[in-house]
C-alpha positions in Angstrom: -164.8 -36.3 -126.5 -167.5 -34.7 -124.4 -165.4 -31.5 -124.0 -165.2 -30.8 -127.8 -167.4 -27.8 -128.6 -169.9 -28.2 -131.4 -171.1 -24.6 -131.7 -169.2 -21.4 -132.1 -165.8 -22.8 -132.9 -163.1 -20.3 -133.8 -163.4 -21.1 -137.5 -167.1 -20.8 -137.5 -167.0 -17.4 -135.7 -164.4 -16.1 -138.2 -166.6 -17.1 -141.2 -169.7 -15.6 -139.6 -168.0 -12.3 -138.7 -166.7 -12.0 -142.3 -170.1 -12.8 -143.8 -171.9 -10.3 -141.5 -169.3 -7.5 -142.3 -170.0 -8.1 -146.0 -173.7 -7.5 -145.4 -175.0 -11.1 -145.5 -177.7 -12.0 -143.1 -178.1 -15.7 -142.1 -179.4 -18.1 -139.5 -177.1 -20.0 -137.2 -177.6 -23.7 -136.5 -181.0 -23.5 -138.3 -183.1 -26.4 -136.9 -185.8 -26.4 -139.7 -183.3 -27.8 -142.2 -182.0 -31.4 -142.0 -178.6 -31.7 -140.3 -178.9 -28.3 -138.6 -176.4 -26.4 -140.9 -174.0 -24.1 -139.3 -175.0 -21.1 -141.5 -178.2 -20.9 -143.5 -179.3 -18.2 -145.9 -183.0 -18.7 -145.8 -183.9 -16.1 -148.5 -181.4 -17.6 -151.0 -182.0 -21.2 -150.0 -178.3 -21.9 -149.3 -176.8 -23.9 -146.3 -173.2 -24.1 -145.2 -171.9 -27.0 -143.2 -168.5 -26.3 -141.6 -166.4 -29.4 -141.1 -163.8 -29.0 -138.4 -161.5 -31.6 -137.1 -160.3 -31.8 -133.5 -157.3 -33.8 -132.5 -156.6 -34.4 -128.9 
């Protein structure tokens, strides 16, 4: 279990690239919010938590 990446998974990177291409600016793993959301839009006060499941 220690080898499972927590940050920058392929799904997270795909979502972040798409959002950036659409012109949205965001914070990644924003520590000021509870739970450290994967993507946080600070101006709009929206947080996205990406749930990914890893099976070994």
